[in-house]
GUGU-123175 format. One record per residue (C-alpha): residue number from 1; residue in three letters; x, y, z. Coordinates in nm, 2 decimals, m for minus. Layout:
<recs>
   nr  rest       u       v       w
  NUM   ALA       X       Y       Z
...
</recs>
This chain:
<recs>
   nr  rest       u       v       w
    1   MET   m0.83   m1.89   m0.13
    2   ARG   m0.48   m1.99   m0.24
    3   VAL   m0.21   m1.72   m0.32
    4   ALA    0.15   m1.76   m0.44
    5   PHE    0.41   m1.49   m0.45
    6   ARG    0.70   m1.49   m0.69
    7   THR    0.97   m1.24   m0.56
    8   ASP    1.33   m1.23   m0.48
    9   ALA    1.58   m1.05   m0.25
   10   SER    1.96   m1.03   m0.31
   11   VAL    2.26   m0.80   m0.27
   12   ASP    2.18   m0.65   m0.62
   13   ILE    1.80   m0.65   m0.59
   14   GLY    1.77   m0.53   m0.23
   15   SER    1.51   m0.64    0.02
   16   GLY    1.23   m0.41   m0.06
   17   HIS    1.03   m0.64   m0.29
   18   VAL    1.02   m0.92   m0.03
   19   MET    0.93   m0.68    0.25
   20   ARG    0.63   m0.53    0.07
   21   CYS    0.51   m0.88   m0.04
   22   LEU    0.53   m0.99    0.32
   23   THR    0.31   m0.70    0.42
   24   LEU    0.04   m0.80    0.17
   25   ALA    0.08   m1.17    0.25
   26   GLU    0.01   m1.10    0.62
   27   LYS   m0.31   m0.92    0.53
   28   LEU   m0.42   m1.20    0.30
   29   ARG   m0.34   m1.46    0.57
   30   GLN   m0.56   m1.26    0.82
   31   LYS   m0.84   m1.29    0.57
   32   GLY   m0.80   m1.67    0.56
   33   ALA   m0.59   m1.71    0.25
   34   GLU   m0.33   m1.99    0.21
   35   VAL    0.00   m1.82    0.11
   36   VAL    0.33   m1.95   m0.02
   37   PHE    0.64   m1.78   m0.16
   38   ILE    0.86   m1.88   m0.45
   39   CYS    1.21   m1.74   m0.43
   40   ARG    1.55   m1.81   m0.59
   41   GLN    1.85   m1.89   m0.38
   42   LEU    2.06   m1.58   m0.43
   43   PRO    2.33   m1.41   m0.22
   44   GLY    2.14   m1.19    0.03
   45   ASN    1.81   m1.36   m0.03
   46   GLY    1.52   m1.31    0.21
   47   ILE    1.41   m1.67    0.24
   48   GLY    1.50   m1.70    0.61
   49   LEU    1.31   m1.39    0.69
   50   ILE    1.00   m1.51    0.50
   51   ARG    1.00   m1.83    0.70
   52   ARG    1.04   m1.64    1.03
   53   TYR    0.71   m1.46    0.93
   54   GLY    0.56   m1.81    0.92
   55   PHE    0.52   m1.85    0.55
   56   SER    0.62   m2.16    0.34
   57   VAL    0.89   m2.09    0.08
   58   SER    0.96   m2.30   m0.24
   59   VAL    1.32   m2.24   m0.32
   60   LEU    1.44   m2.22   m0.68
   61   PRO    1.80   m2.34   m0.72
   62   SER    2.08   m2.08   m0.72
   63   PRO    2.22   m1.98   m1.07
   64   SER    2.55   m2.16   m0.99
   65   MET    2.36   m2.49   m0.98
   66   GLN    2.21   m2.44   m1.33
   67   GLN    2.33   m2.60   m1.64
   68   ASN    2.47   m2.36   m1.91
   69   SER    2.21   m2.23   m2.14
   70   ALA    2.23   m2.07   m2.48
   71   VAL    1.96   m1.83   m2.38
   72   GLN    2.10   m1.52   m2.21
   73   ALA    2.02   m1.49   m1.84
   74   SER    1.80   m1.21   m1.72
   75   HIS    2.00   m0.96   m1.51
   76   TRP    1.73   m0.95   m1.24
   77   LEU    1.63   m1.32   m1.25
   78   CYS    1.99   m1.43   m1.28
   79   VAL    1.88   m1.72   m1.51
   80   PRO    1.71   m1.71   m1.85
   81   TRP    1.35   m1.61   m1.81
   82   GLN    1.23   m1.93   m1.98
   83   GLN    1.41   m2.13   m1.72
   84   ASP    1.26   m1.93   m1.43
   85   ALA    0.91   m1.95   m1.58
   86   GLU    0.93   m2.33   m1.62
   87   GLN    1.07   m2.38   m1.27
   88   THR    0.80   m2.16   m1.12
   89   HIS    0.53   m2.34   m1.32
   90   GLN    0.65   m2.67   m1.19
   91   VAL    0.62   m2.55   m0.83
   92   LEU    0.27   m2.42   m0.89
   93   THR    0.15   m2.72   m1.08
   94   LYS    0.26   m2.96   m0.80
   95   ALA    0.04   m2.78   m0.55
   96   GLY   m0.27   m2.77   m0.77
   97   HIS   m0.46   m2.46   m0.89
   98   TRP   m0.41   m2.11   m0.75
   99   ASN   m0.65   m1.83   m0.72
  100   TRP   m0.38   m1.56   m0.74
  101   LEU   m0.02   m1.54   m0.84
  102   ILE    0.14   m1.22   m0.72
  103   VAL    0.46   m1.12   m0.90
  104   ASP    0.70   m0.85   m0.76
  105   HIS    1.01   m0.88   m0.98
  106   TYR    1.18   m0.65   m1.23
  107   GLY    1.29   m0.95   m1.44
  108   ILE    0.94   m1.07   m1.52
  109   ASP    0.71   m0.95   m1.80
  110   ALA    0.41   m1.06   m2.01
  111   ALA    0.58   m1.37   m2.17
  112   TRP    0.67   m1.51   m1.82
  113   GLU    0.32   m1.43   m1.69
  114   GLU    0.14   m1.60   m1.99
  115   TYR    0.34   m1.91   m1.91
  116   GLN    0.17   m1.94   m1.57
  117   LYS   m0.19   m1.89   m1.68
  118   SER   m0.28   m2.26   m1.71
  119   VAL   m0.24   m2.31   m1.33
  120   VAL   m0.35   m1.97   m1.19
  121   SER   m0.69   m1.80   m1.21
  122   GLN   m0.56   m1.44   m1.18
  123   ILE   m0.23   m1.26   m1.18
  124   MET   m0.14   m0.94   m1.00
  125   VAL    0.18   m0.76   m1.08
  126   ILE    0.36   m0.52   m0.84
  127   ASP    0.57   m0.28   m1.03
  128   ASP    0.72    0.07   m1.03
  129   LEU    0.94    0.08   m1.33
  130   ALA    0.67    0.08   m1.60
  131   ASP    0.94   m0.03   m1.85
  132   ARG    0.78   m0.35   m1.99
  133   VAL    0.45   m0.51   m2.09
  134   HIS    0.25   m0.72   m1.85
  135   SER   m0.02   m0.98   m1.89
  136   CYS   m0.21   m0.94   m1.57
  137   ASP   m0.55   m0.88   m1.41
  138   VAL   m0.44   m0.63   m1.15
  139   LEU   m0.14   m0.40   m1.15
  140   LEU   m0.02   m0.23   m0.83
  141   ASP    0.21    0.06   m0.83
  142   GLN    0.21    0.21   m0.48
  143   ASN    0.44    0.50   m0.56
  144   LEU    0.38    0.86   m0.65
  145   TYR    0.47    1.00   m0.99
  146   THR    0.36    1.31   m1.18
  147   ASP    0.26    1.09   m1.48
  148   MET    0.10    0.81   m1.27
  149   GLU   m0.22    0.78   m1.47
  150   SER   m0.05    0.73   m1.80
  151   ARG    0.26    0.53   m1.70
  152   TYR    0.11    0.19   m1.79
  153   SER   m0.07    0.29   m2.11
  154   ASN   m0.02    0.01   m2.36
  155   LYS    0.17   m0.19   m2.11
  156   VAL   m0.12   m0.38   m1.95
  157   PRO   m0.44   m0.53   m2.09
  158   VAL   m0.73   m0.29   m2.13
  159   GLU   m0.94   m0.48   m1.87
  160   CYS   m0.65   m0.48   m1.62
  161   GLN   m0.74   m0.29   m1.30
  162   GLN   m0.47   m0.05   m1.20
  163   LEU   m0.42    0.03   m0.83
  164   LEU   m0.20    0.34   m0.85
  165   GLY   m0.07    0.58   m0.60
  166   LEU   m0.01    0.63   m0.23
  167   GLY   m0.36    0.50   m0.13
  168   TYR   m0.22    0.15   m0.20
  169   VAL    0.11    0.18   m0.02
  170   LEU    0.19   m0.16    0.15
  171   LEU    0.28   m0.07    0.51
  172   ARG    0.30   m0.32    0.79
  173   GLU    0.06   m0.33    1.08
  174   GLU    0.32   m0.18    1.31
  175   PHE    0.31    0.15    1.11
  176   ILE   m0.07    0.17    1.16
  177   LYS   m0.03    0.12    1.54
  178   GLN    0.25    0.38    1.57
  179   ARG    0.05    0.63    1.36
  180   GLU   m0.24    0.61    1.61
  181   ASN   m0.01    0.73    1.89
  182   LEU    0.20    0.99    1.72
  183   LYS    0.27    1.30    1.92
  184   ALA    0.34    1.64    1.77
  185   ASP    0.70    1.75    1.83
  186   ASP    0.80    2.10    1.73
  187   GLY    1.13    2.10    1.93
  188   PRO    1.48    2.07    1.80
  189   VAL    1.62    1.75    1.64
  190   ARG    1.73    1.51    1.92
  191   ASN    1.70    1.18    1.75
  192   ILE    1.82    1.10    1.40
  193   LEU    1.75    0.77    1.21
  194   VAL    1.98    0.66    0.93
  195   PHE    1.84    0.39    0.70
  196   PHE    1.93    0.32    0.34
  197   GLY    1.75   m0.01    0.30
  198   GLY    1.85   m0.36    0.41
  199   ILE    2.14   m0.40    0.16
  200   ASP    2.27   m0.05    0.07
  201   ALA    2.53   m0.18   m0.18
  202   PRO    2.68    0.17   m0.24
  203   ASN    2.73    0.21    0.14
  204   MET    2.57    0.55    0.17
  205   THR    2.52    0.46    0.54
  206   GLN    2.89    0.49    0.61
  207   LYS    2.91    0.83    0.44
  208   VAL    2.62    0.96    0.64
  209   VAL    2.75    0.84    0.97
  210   ALA    3.09    1.00    0.89
  211   ALA    2.91    1.33    0.81
  212   ILE    2.72    1.32    1.14
  213   ALA    3.04    1.26    1.32
  214   ASP    3.21    1.55    1.15
  215   LEU    2.93    1.79    1.26
  216   LYS    2.98    1.69    1.63
  217   ILE    2.61    1.77    1.71
  218   PRO    2.56    1.79    2.09
  219   GLY    2.27    1.61    2.25
  220   VAL    2.16    1.41    1.95
  221   SER    2.13    1.03    1.95
  222   VAL    2.17    0.85    1.62
  223   ASN    2.02    0.51    1.53
  224   VAL    2.16    0.34    1.22
  225   VAL    1.97    0.05    1.07
  226   ILE    2.10   m0.21    0.82
  227   GLY    1.99   m0.56    0.71
  228   SER    2.17   m0.87    0.81
  229   ALA    2.28   m0.92    0.44
  230   ASN    2.44   m0.58    0.42
  231   PRO    2.79   m0.64    0.26
  232   HIS    2.95   m0.36    0.47
  233   LYS    2.82   m0.48    0.81
  234   ASP    3.16   m0.53    0.97
  235   LYS    3.29   m0.19    0.88
  236   LEU    2.97   m0.02    0.99
  237   GLU    2.98   m0.21    1.33
  238   ALA    3.33   m0.09    1.39
  239   LEU    3.25    0.27    1.29
  240   CYS    2.94    0.30    1.51
  241   LEU    3.12    0.15    1.81
  242   SER    3.38    0.42    1.78
  243   LEU    3.13    0.70    1.80
  244   PRO    2.94    0.83    2.10
  245   ASP    2.56    0.83    2.09
  246   VAL    2.56    0.62    1.77
  247   GLN    2.39    0.28    1.78
  248   LEU    2.38    0.02    1.50
  249   HIS    2.07   m0.20    1.46
  250   VAL    2.10   m0.51    1.24
  251   GLN    1.77   m0.64    1.09
  252   ALA    1.56   m0.42    1.33
  253   ALA    1.23   m0.57    1.42
  254   ASN    1.08   m0.24    1.54
  255   MET    1.13   m0.01    1.24
  256   ALA    0.80    0.17    1.28
  257   GLU    0.88    0.24    1.65
  258   MET    1.22    0.38    1.56
  259   MET    1.07    0.60    1.29
  260   ALA    0.80    0.73    1.53
  261   LYS    1.06    0.83    1.79
  262   ALA    1.29    1.00    1.54
  263   ASP    1.28    1.37    1.46
  264   LEU    1.47    1.34    1.13
  265   CYS    1.56    1.05    0.90
  266   ILE    1.84    1.03    0.64
  267   GLY    1.78    0.76    0.38
  268   ALA    1.70    0.65    0.03
  269   GLY    1.39    0.60   m0.19
  270   GLY    1.18    0.30   m0.23
  271   THR    0.92    0.17    0.02
  272   ALA    1.10    0.34    0.31
  273   THR    0.99    0.68    0.16
  274   TRP    0.63    0.59    0.22
  275   GLU    0.70    0.44    0.56
  276   ARG    0.84    0.78    0.66
  277   CYS    0.54    0.96    0.52
  278   GLY    0.30    0.73    0.70
  279   LEU    0.45    0.85    1.03
  280   GLY    0.51    1.21    0.94
  281   LEU    0.89    1.18    0.96
  282   PRO    1.08    1.45    0.77
  283   ALA    1.37    1.31    0.57
  284   LEU    1.68    1.40    0.38
  285   ALA    1.72    1.15    0.10
  286   TRP    1.94    1.04   m0.18
  287   PRO    1.87    0.76   m0.44
  288   ILE    2.09    0.45   m0.42
  289   ALA    1.94    0.29   m0.73
  290   ASP    1.83    0.43   m1.07
  291   ASN    1.46    0.34   m1.01
  292   GLN    1.46    0.56   m0.70
  293   LYS    1.56    0.88   m0.88
  294   LYS    1.22    0.98   m1.04
  295   LEU    1.04    0.86   m0.73
  296   LEU    1.23    1.09   m0.50
  297   GLN    1.23    1.38   m0.75
  298   ASP    0.85    1.37   m0.78
  299   ALA    0.80    1.31   m0.40
  300   ALA    1.02    1.62   m0.34
  301   GLY    0.81    1.82   m0.58
  302   MET    0.51    1.73   m0.37
  303   GLY    0.68    1.85   m0.05
  304   LEU    0.72    1.50    0.10
  305   VAL    1.09    1.48    0.13
  306   TYR    1.40    1.70    0.11
  307   VAL    1.61    1.58   m0.18
  308   PRO    1.93    1.76   m0.28
  309   ASP    2.06    1.75   m0.64
  310   PHE    2.12    1.40   m0.76
  311   GLY    2.46    1.26   m0.78
  312   CYS    2.70    1.09   m0.55
  313   PRO    2.73    1.33   m0.25
  314   SER    3.05    1.37   m0.06
  315   ILE    3.06    1.36    0.32
  316   GLU    3.08    1.74    0.32
  317   ASP    2.77    1.76    0.10
  318   ILE    2.57    1.54    0.33
  319   ALA    2.68    1.74    0.64
  320   LEU    2.59    2.07    0.47
  321   HIS    2.23    1.96    0.38
  322   LEU    2.18    1.78    0.72
  323   GLN    2.27    2.09    0.91
  324   ALA    2.04    2.31    0.69
  325   LEU    1.74    2.08    0.76
  326   MET    1.82    2.05    1.13
  327   GLU    1.82    2.43    1.15
  328   ASN    1.49    2.48    0.96
  329   ALA    1.21    2.37    1.20
  330   LEU    0.94    2.53    0.97
  331   LEU    1.05    2.31    0.67
  332   ARG    1.05    2.00    0.89
  333   ARG    0.70    2.07    1.01
  334   HIS    0.58    2.14    0.66
  335   ILE    0.72    1.81    0.53
  336   ALA    0.57    1.62    0.82
  337   ALA    0.22    1.76    0.76
  338   ARG    0.24    1.69    0.39
  339   CYS    0.35    1.33    0.46
  340   LEU    0.06    1.25    0.70
  341   GLU   m0.19    1.39    0.44
  342   ALA   m0.04    1.18    0.16
  343   VAL   m0.01    0.83    0.33
  344   ASP   m0.28    0.70    0.56
  345   CYS   m0.12    0.35    0.62
  346   GLN   m0.44    0.17    0.50
  347   GLY   m0.30    0.06    0.16
  348   ALA   m0.24   m0.31    0.24
  349   SER   m0.60   m0.35    0.36
  350   ARG   m0.73   m0.19    0.04
  351   VAL   m0.52   m0.42   m0.18
  352   ALA   m0.61   m0.73    0.02
  353   SER   m0.98   m0.65    0.00
  354   ARG   m0.95   m0.62   m0.38
  355   LEU   m0.80   m0.97   m0.40
  356   VAL   m1.02   m1.14   m0.14
  357   SER   m1.39   m1.17   m0.20
  358   VAL   m1.55   m0.95    0.07
  359   ASP   m1.86   m1.11    0.23
  360   VAL   m2.10   m0.83    0.32
  361   ILE   m2.40   m0.92    0.53
  362   LEU   m2.70   m0.69    0.52
  363   ARG   m2.97   m0.65    0.78
  364   LYS   m3.26   m0.40    0.83
  365   ALA   m3.17   m0.11    1.05
  366   THR   m3.34   m0.09    1.39
  367   ILE   m3.39    0.19    1.64
  368   ASP   m3.08    0.07    1.82
  369   ASP   m2.87    0.19    1.52
  370   MET   m2.99    0.55    1.54
  371   GLN   m2.70    0.69    1.74
  372   LYS   m2.44    0.50    1.54
  373   VAL   m2.58    0.62    1.20
  374   TYR   m2.60    0.97    1.34
  375   ASN   m2.23    0.97    1.44
  376   TRP   m2.12    0.83    1.11
  377   ARG   m2.33    1.07    0.90
  378   ASN   m2.20    1.38    1.08
  379   HIS   m1.84    1.29    1.04
  380   ILE   m1.66    1.54    0.82
  381   ASN   m1.54    1.28    0.57
  382   ILE   m1.90    1.17    0.51
  383   ARG   m2.05    1.51    0.50
  384   LYS   m1.81    1.64    0.24
  385   CYS   m1.93    1.37    0.00
  386   SER   m2.30    1.42    0.07
  387   ARG   m2.55    1.65   m0.12
  388   ASN   m2.62    1.81    0.22
  389   ASN   m2.28    1.87    0.38
  390   GLU   m2.41    2.06    0.68
  391   GLU   m2.40    1.90    1.03
  392   ILE   m2.73    1.75    1.12
  393   ASP   m2.91    1.82    1.45
  394   PHE   m2.98    1.50    1.65
  395   GLN   m3.35    1.58    1.70
  396   GLN   m3.38    1.62    1.32
  397   HIS   m3.20    1.29    1.27
  398   GLN   m3.43    1.12    1.52
  399   ARG   m3.74    1.23    1.33
  400   TRP   m3.59    1.13    0.99
  401   PHE   m3.47    0.79    1.12
  402   ARG   m3.81    0.69    1.26
  403   GLU   m3.98    0.80    0.94
  404   VAL   m3.75    0.59    0.73
  405   LEU   m3.81    0.28    0.95
  406   ASP   m4.18    0.32    0.92
  407   ASP   m4.19    0.38    0.54
  408   GLN   m4.22    0.05    0.35
  409   ASP   m4.08    0.22    0.04
  410   ARG   m3.76    0.32    0.21
  411   LEU   m3.51    0.05    0.30
  412   LEU   m3.25    0.14    0.55
  413   LEU   m2.99   m0.14    0.57
  414   ILE   m2.67   m0.19    0.78
  415   GLY   m2.38   m0.37    0.61
  416   SER   m2.14   m0.58    0.82
  417   VAL   m1.81   m0.75    0.74
  418   ASP   m1.67   m1.01    0.98
  419   LYS   m1.95   m0.93    1.23
  420   ARG   m1.85   m0.56    1.23
  421   ASP   m2.09   m0.29    1.11
  422   VAL   m1.92   m0.10    0.84
  423   ALA   m2.18    0.08    0.63
  424   VAL   m2.53    0.22    0.57
  425   LEU   m2.72    0.14    0.25
  426   ARG   m3.05    0.31    0.18
  427   TYR   m3.30    0.26   m0.11
  428   ASP   m3.58    0.51   m0.17
  429   ILE   m3.83    0.33   m0.39
  430   ASP   m4.06    0.51   m0.63
  431   ASN   m4.27    0.28   m0.86
  432   ASN   m4.02    0.04   m1.02
  433   LYS   m3.71    0.25   m0.95
  434   ALA   m3.50    0.27   m0.64
  435   GLU   m3.25    0.55   m0.56
  436   VAL   m2.95    0.42   m0.37
  437   SER   m2.75    0.61   m0.11
  438   VAL   m2.44    0.45    0.05
  439   PHE   m2.18    0.56    0.29
  440   LEU   m1.91    0.37    0.49
  441   ALA   m1.83    0.42    0.86
  442   PRO   m1.55    0.67    0.88
  443   ASP   m1.30    0.41    1.01
  444   GLU   m1.39    0.17    0.73
  445   MET   m1.34    0.40    0.44
  446   GLY   m1.09    0.30    0.18
  447   ARG   m1.09   m0.08    0.26
  448   GLY   m1.26   m0.18   m0.07
  449   TYR   m1.60   m0.27    0.07
  450   GLY   m1.80   m0.04   m0.16
  451   LYS   m1.84   m0.28   m0.46
  452   ALA   m1.93   m0.58   m0.24
  453   LEU   m2.18   m0.36   m0.05
  454   LEU   m2.36   m0.26   m0.37
  455   ALA   m2.37   m0.62   m0.49
  456   ALA   m2.52   m0.74   m0.17
  457   GLY   m2.78   m0.46   m0.19
  458   GLU   m2.88   m0.56   m0.54
  459   LYS   m2.93   m0.92   m0.42
  460   TYR   m3.14   m0.79   m0.13
  461   ILE   m3.36   m0.58   m0.36
  462   VAL   m3.41   m0.87   m0.61
  463   ALA   m3.51   m1.10   m0.32
  464   ASN   m3.73   m0.86   m0.12
  465   ARG   m3.86   m0.61   m0.38
  466   PRO   m3.91   m0.79   m0.71
  467   ASP   m4.12   m0.49   m0.83
  468   VAL   m3.79   m0.28   m0.85
  469   LYS   m3.65   m0.30   m1.20
  470   SER   m3.36   m0.05   m1.19
  471   VAL   m3.15    0.13   m0.94
  472   ILE   m3.02    0.49   m0.98
  473   ALA   m2.75    0.68   m0.80
  474   GLU   m2.68    1.05   m0.80
  475   VAL   m2.31    1.13   m0.75
  476   MET   m2.16    1.48   m0.72
  477   ALA   m1.92    1.58   m1.00
  478   GLU   m1.63    1.61   m0.76
  479   ASN   m1.68    1.27   m0.60
  480   THR   m1.46    1.07   m0.83
  481   VAL   m1.43    0.78   m0.58
  482   SER   m1.80    0.72   m0.60
  483   GLN   m1.81    0.76   m0.97
  484   LYS   m1.55    0.49   m1.01
  485   LEU   m1.73    0.27   m0.77
  486   PHE   m2.06    0.28   m0.96
  487   GLU   m1.89    0.24   m1.30
  488   SER   m1.69   m0.06   m1.18
  489   SER   m2.02   m0.21   m1.04
  490   GLY   m2.20   m0.21   m1.38
  491   TYR   m2.39    0.12   m1.35
  492   ALA   m2.42    0.33   m1.67
  493   LEU   m2.39    0.71   m1.66
  494   ASN   m2.71    0.88   m1.78
  495   ALA   m2.69    1.26   m1.76
  496   MET   m2.61    1.32   m1.39
  497   GLN   m2.72    0.98   m1.27
  498   TYR   m2.58    0.63   m1.27
  499   ILE   m2.84    0.36   m1.35
  500   LYS   m2.84   m0.02   m1.35
  501   GLY   m3.13   m0.23   m1.46
  502   PHE   m3.22   m0.58   m1.33
</recs>
């Protein structure tokens, strides 16, 4: 599979678009995809960083090298959109046909996207503004808004699949690993992290460091993180060197580790909001761009971050709110718990699985699978989605398992992905109908395997039980995830059952 990303970083744009694309690109590469980036040469670009991650970059010329055009340049693209669309199309065309073009850019809309369709099979757009129309097959908005379900109404095609919300947050592998080893810490604040993104054009970082210095907090270490393209880097280096227990990190490679060790963070909105949530890090935040205001406001309403009134805070304002949060351990614990509930760090895997065809292999269960299926079935996340949500006794499970294996009209199948068992699929056959039951291993939930699993099961039924003419599934009213799965897999709702004919 071949995937191209069109995204940019700059002093004005920031580095967040490139960073989240790199996260998704790495997941796609792990699944065998060939990945390239297309970026414009802008001040503060992330081209060098992308190459250090091992990806090829096709560089579009900087605006200063362009001929004057009568068409007005896009603020975000820095050149007329027609020019950017043509240059991108040329890059794509030279390399042949592409399975996916992934666009993460505020300067691109439906007209630009239509221009590329002769050379790409499908387009995915990553957006969070919801301020323009797109022509795409998949739209990803990984943020949390109170009006999330309606934000893109009339802005994407009817058939476009929308991946919305915190279940699709693109967090790097390092955050998953740090989350697995998190330790509860109910003590006082001893470690503060300051991070306002890689660029931080308004230089909120300097204000926050000055506020911390004014508070003269004993026994607290402060780690300040900026990007290498931060325009205020020299001033911040001098300031941090002049203060005890304050260390500046430029282009930190261990961001997740630093967040995991911190007791409190002071920062902005954007992707960093969800990085903090994934590690249960309470934060004091101010927006440094207009598109961060609603994001932080809605996140604060959900208890995921402490956000003072918007505006340009003074050093005194920052110090006041910082001291208040440091002195309120109960509030910090509440924010941390809400954050961990909201973001599970598996979003990149979910998105990558949607883009890459998942190859599910089915085999008939054997007696050797008995213990494994028992452990999966009794997990709380599986039981709460089952018609019988009580914990099952092992002896009862043994009897049931042996009966199923001996019954020719009950097919118990194990599904695997990449030689890893991931799910159980069962068909109970009665005359020419089969009732399907499916559940994923608890550690494999949310990775996007459900649709491929059902498709593999249907092929298995057709090949091995040609007498079966339709499959039915009973789904509980509150199980909206399964409802969407069967609907997207071609099943029609009939009363309380989903049914699909062959």
